[in-house]
C-alpha positions in Angstrom: -20.3 54.5 -62.4 -23.7 54.3 -62.6 -26.4 56.1 -65.5 -29.5 56.2 -67.2 -30.0 56.9 -70.7 -32.2 56.9 -73.6 -32.3 53.7 -75.4 -31.8 55.4 -78.9 -29.3 58.3 -77.8 -26.8 55.3 -76.6 -27.3 53.0 -79.4 -26.4 55.6 -81.7 -23.1 57.0 -79.9 -22.2 53.1 -79.8 -22.6 52.2 -83.1 -20.6 55.5 -84.2 -18.0 55.3 -81.5 -17.3 51.4 -81.9 -17.4 51.8 -86.1 -13.5 51.8 -86.3 -12.7 49.7 -83.8 -10.2 46.6 -85.1 -11.6 43.3 -85.5 -8.3 41.7 -84.7 -6.7 44.2 -82.0 -2.9 44.3 -81.6 -3.7 44.6 -78.2 -7.0 43.0 -76.5 -7.9 46.5 -74.6 -8.3 48.0 -78.2 -11.2 46.1 -78.7 -12.9 48.0 -76.1 -14.9 51.2 -75.5 -14.4 53.5 -72.8 -17.7 55.3 -71.0 -16.8 58.3 -69.0 -19.8 59.4 -67.0 -19.5 63.1 -65.8 -21.8 66.1 -65.2 -24.7 65.3 -67.0 -23.3 63.4 -70.1 -21.5 60.4 -71.4 -18.5 60.0 -73.2 -18.1 57.1 -75.2 -14.4 56.8 -76.8 -12.4 54.2 -78.7 -8.5 54.2 -80.5 -6.5 52.1 -82.2 -3.0 54.3 -82.6 -4.3 55.4 -85.6 -7.7 56.7 -85.3 -9.6 57.9 -82.5 -13.5 58.3 -82.1 -15.5 60.0 -78.9 -19.4 60.7 -79.0 -20.9 62.4 -76.0 -24.8 62.2 -75.3 -27.1 63.4 -72.3 -27.5 61.0 -69.6 -28.7 61.1 -65.9 -25.6 60.5 -63.9 -26.4 58.8 -60.0 -22.4 57.8 -59.9 -19.5 59.0 -61.6 -16.7 57.1 -62.9 -15.3 55.0 -65.9 -15.2 51.8 -67.6 -13.4 49.6 -70.6 -16.0 47.2 -72.0 -15.7 45.2 -75.5 -17.0 47.4 -78.0 -18.3 45.5 -80.3 -20.4 43.4 -78.3 -21.9 46.5 -76.5 -22.9 47.9 -79.9 -24.5 45.2 -80.2 -26.7 44.7 -77.6 -27.1 48.6 -77.7 -29.2 47.9 -81.2 -30.7 45.2 -79.5 -32.6 46.5 -76.2 -36.1 47.7 -76.2 -37.5 51.0 -76.5 -36.9 51.9 -72.8 -34.8 53.9 -70.7 -31.4 52.0 -70.2 -29.3 52.1 -66.5 -25.8 50.9 -67.0 -23.6 50.2 -63.6 -20.4 49.3 -63.1 -20.3 46.2 -60.3 -16.7 45.3 -58.9 -15.3 44.0 -62.7 -18.4 43.7 -64.6 -20.9 46.1 -65.9 -24.6 45.3 -65.3 -27.2 46.7 -68.6 -30.7 46.5 -67.7 -33.3 48.1 -70.0 -37.4 46.8 -69.6 -37.0 43.2 -68.5 -33.8 42.6 -70.5 -30.4 42.6 -68.4 -27.0 41.8 -69.5 -23.7 41.6 -67.2 -20.2 42.6 -69.4 -16.5 41.8 -68.1 -15.0 44.9 -68.0 -11.0 45.0 -69.8 -8.0 46.6 -67.8 -8.9 50.2 -68.5 -5.4 51.1 -66.9 -3.9 49.3 -69.6 -5.9 51.5 -72.4 -4.1 54.5 -74.5 -4.5 58.3 -74.0 -6.7 59.6 -77.0 -4.6 62.1 -78.8 -6.0 65.8 -77.8 -8.1 67.5 -80.7 -6.3 69.9 -82.2 -7.2 73.7 -82.3 -10.4 74.3 -84.6 -8.8 75.6 -88.2 -12.1 76.3 -89.7 -15.9 74.9 -90.7 -17.7 73.6 -93.6 -21.2 72.7 -94.2 -21.6 69.1 -93.5 -23.3 67.7 -96.4 -21.3 69.4 -98.9 -18.9 68.5 -97.1 -19.8 64.5 -97.2 -21.1 64.6 -100.6 -17.1 66.0 -101.7 -15.4 63.4 -99.7 -17.9 60.6 -101.2 -17.6 62.5 -104.8 -13.8 61.9 -104.4 -13.0 58.9 -102.3 -14.5 56.6 -105.2 -11.1 56.9 -107.2 -8.6 56.1 -103.8 -6.7 52.8 -104.0 -7.8 50.0 -101.7 -3.9 48.6 -102.2 -2.0 48.4 -99.1 1.0 47.7 -101.1 0.8 50.9 -102.0 -0.3 53.4 -98.9 0.3 56.6 -100.5 -2.8 55.6 -103.2 -5.3 55.0 -100.6 -5.6 58.5 -99.1 -7.0 61.4 -100.0 -4.8 64.8 -101.0 -6.5 67.9 -98.9 -4.5 71.1 -99.8 -6.2 74.0 -98.1 -5.2 77.7 -99.4 -7.4 80.3 -97.6 -10.7 79.9 -98.2 -10.2 77.3 -100.9 -10.6 73.3 -100.1 -9.0 71.1 -102.9 -9.9 67.2 -102.5 -7.7 64.9 -104.9 -7.7 60.4 -105.0 -6.3 59.0 -107.4 -5.7 54.5 -107.8 -3.7 55.1 -110.5 -6.7 54.3 -113.2 -8.9 57.3 -112.9 -8.5 60.6 -110.5 -11.1 62.5 -108.7 -10.5 66.5 -107.8 -12.9 68.5 -105.9 -12.7 72.0 -105.0 -14.9 73.2 -102.6 -15.4 76.7 -100.1 -14.8 76.4 -96.5 -14.5 78.7 -93.5 -11.9 79.3 -92.2 -10.7 80.4 -89.3 -6.9 81.9 -90.1 -8.0 83.8 -94.2 -3.8 82.7 -94.6 -4.2 79.2 -93.6 -1.9 76.7 -96.3 -1.8 72.8 -95.5 -1.2 69.7 -97.7 -2.4 66.5 -95.9 -2.6 63.2 -97.0 -5.7 61.4 -95.0 -6.4 57.4 -95.1 -9.9 57.6 -97.6 -11.8 55.3 -95.6 -11.3 57.2 -92.3 -12.1 60.4 -94.2 -15.7 58.8 -95.9 -16.3 57.3 -93.0 -16.0 60.2 -91.0 -18.0 62.8 -93.3 -20.8 60.0 -93.8 -21.2 59.8 -90.4 -21.3 63.8 -89.5 -23.3 64.5 -92.9 -26.6 65.3 -90.1 -24.6 67.9 -88.6 -25.4 71.6 -89.4 -21.6 72.0 -89.3 -18.1 70.4 -89.3 -15.2 71.8 -87.4 -11.7 70.9 -89.2 -8.5 70.8 -87.0 -5.3 71.0 -88.1 -2.6 69.7 -85.8 0.8 71.9 -86.0 3.0 70.9 -89.2 5.2 67.8 -87.8 2.1 66.2 -85.7 0.9 64.1 -88.7 -2.8 64.6 -87.2 -6.1 65.4 -88.2 -9.3 66.2 -86.5 -13.2 66.4 -87.3 -15.8 67.6 -85.1 -19.7 67.8 -85.3 -22.9 67.3 -83.3 -21.3 65.7 -80.1 -18.8 63.5 -82.2 -15.5 63.6 -82.7 -12.7 61.9 -84.8 -8.7 61.8 -84.9 -6.8 60.9 -87.3 -2.9 60.0 -88.1 -2.2 61.2 -91.8 0.0 59.0 -94.1 3.4 59.1 -95.2 4.8 59.3 -98.2 4.6 61.9 -101.2 1.0 62.3 -103.3 1.6 61.6 -107.0 1.6 65.5 -108.9 -2.0 65.0 -110.2 -2.3 68.4 -112.0 -0.1 67.7 -114.7 -2.4 64.5 -115.5 -5.3 66.9 -116.6 -5.4 68.1 -120.0 -5.0 71.7 -120.9 -7.1 71.4 -123.8 -9.3 68.9 -125.6 -9.8 67.7 -129.3 -13.3 66.5 -128.9 -16.7 67.2 -126.4 -19.7 65.2 -126.1 -22.8 65.8 -123.9 -24.9 63.4 -122.9 -27.9 63.0 -120.5 -26.3 61.4 -117.4 -29.2 58.8 -116.6 -29.7 57.9 -119.7 -26.5 57.0 -120.1 -25.8 55.3 -116.5 -28.8 53.2 -117.3 -27.2 52.2 -120.7 -23.7 51.6 -119.1 -25.2 48.9 -116.7 -27.3 47.1 -119.1 -24.8 46.6 -121.8 -22.1 46.1 -119.0 -24.5 42.9 -117.8 -22.3 41.0 -120.9 -18.8 42.2 -119.7 -17.3 39.6 -118.1 -14.4 40.3 -115.5 -12.0 43.0 -116.8 -13.8 43.3 -120.4 -14.0 46.9 -121.2 -16.9 49.0 -122.6 -16.4 50.0 -125.9 -17.9 53.7 -126.7 -18.3 55.0 -130.0 -18.9 59.0 -130.4 -20.2 59.5 -134.0 -22.9 62.4 -135.3 -25.4 62.8 -132.8 -24.8 60.0 -131.1 -22.9 57.2 -128.1 -22.8 53.8 -129.1 -22.0 51.2 -126.2 -20.8 47.8 -126.8 -20.0 44.9 -125.0 -18.7 41.6 -125.6 -17.2 39.8 -129.1 -16.9 36.9 -130.7 -18.8 34.0 -129.1 -19.2 35.4 -126.3 -22.5 37.1 -125.3 -23.0 40.8 -126.7 -24.7 44.2 -125.8 -25.3 47.0 -127.6 -27.3 50.3 -127.1 -28.0 53.6 -128.6 -27.5 57.1 -126.3 -28.0 61.1 -127.7 -25.7 63.0 -128.1 -24.0 66.1 -129.1 -20.6 65.7 -130.2 -18.2 68.7 -130.9 -15.3 67.7 -132.8 -13.6 64.9 -134.1 -15.3 61.4 -133.7 -13.8 58.8 -131.2 -13.8 55.6 -130.1 -12.6 54.6 -126.5 -13.0 52.0 -124.3 -13.5 51.8 -120.2 -13.5 50.1 -117.0 -17.7 49.9 -117.1 -17.4 50.2 -112.6 -15.2 52.8 -112.9 -17.2 54.8 -115.8 -20.4 54.3 -113.5 -18.5 55.6 -110.3 -17.9 58.7 -112.4 -20.9 59.7 -113.5 -22.7 58.7 -110.1 -20.5 61.2 -108.5 -21.1 64.3 -111.0 -24.0 65.4 -109.7 -25.6 67.0 -113.3 -28.0 65.9 -115.5 -25.9 66.6 -118.3 -22.5 64.6 -118.4 -19.3 66.4 -120.4 -16.5 64.2 -122.0 -13.7 65.9 -122.9 -11.3 63.7 -124.6 -7.8 64.0 -126.8 -6.9 60.3 -128.0 -8.5 57.4 -127.9 -5.4 55.9 -126.1 -5.5 59.1 -123.2 -7.3 59.6 -120.6 -11.0 61.4 -120.2 -12.2 63.6 -118.4 -15.7 63.7 -116.8 -17.6 66.9 -115.7 -20.9 67.6 -115.0 -22.9 70.6 -117.0 -25.6 73.2 -115.5 -27.7 75.6 -118.1 -25.2 74.8 -120.6 -22.0 75.8 -118.5 -19.3 73.1 -117.8 -19.3 72.7 -113.8 -15.2 72.5 -113.0 -15.7 72.3 -109.7 -15.6 68.3 -110.0 -13.7 66.9 -112.6 -13.1 62.8 -112.6 -10.3 62.2 -115.2 -10.7 58.1 -116.1 -8.1 56.4 -117.6 -8.8 54.2 -120.9 -8.8 50.4 -121.7 -6.9 49.7 -124.6 -9.0 48.4 -127.8 -7.8 45.3 -129.6 -9.4 44.0 -133.0 
């Protein structure tokens, strides 16, 4: 194999393909990237038996072939090369990289020991790439990070015709986003559980594409694929039953409060400065304002008042400030609406646009029990 490729193209493709490589692979070859040169393109592929990545870039191919080299080392080298064309040539059990007056020699890994990448499932439809990245980002913040509860580390994906519903929860909050897409089959229906980190990283990395192709494998294959801008990812699905989250969303509320989102975010950040680890932030919705308080006794204390419009009974409630900020930062609206039932029951945060609640994104937040 011998190729000549633009440095920026190579660096971006290697970084994208190597981003999912394991830090401590079960097999040494799984730390590698497969470089395949054919026709006028170079494909860079990685796989760890759970997630596969593949990026294709244009290149001048002098000699076709495939090699396997350390992915993270190649990414570090490609990123540091000068802004000149790069020549990569396989010479026996090594690959020589030349760029300007820089030269690197890398040992190859045994290509025959590398597992075959899973086939990309057939396309099930497309979705606007920026919409997909935004929707996944809104939901993935609520996914659990405790690997002892793997079901909660995923994003529930429900596909029903032209509608996709994404949901995630870590038991303390729940995020649900509904959006439209263009399915290949108007009657398509699927319910999947996708690893949140993989889905979030993939959606973010494909945000610059025009559209993202979503590929749903036939039932029983436990595989999902995403493709855009000559880059593709497949991921194994999670097993287990996701919580019946719809029953958690209250059907009615006794109090609604509307607050300027940016003002409340800044106030929460300031007041939370005195909140020690696991210390809640108290919010009292009364009259035409919401009072924020943190700290008590001999500890540092802070209080701030923000204007609000309140319909219904006054209420005092407490939240984890970090979880509250996650929700407020995700609603993507100038006005945040809180819907309450009781101080001991979850609150639902939605955005408001032109006086109308935007229900395509809902963030449910469990309160912290107040003492004293």
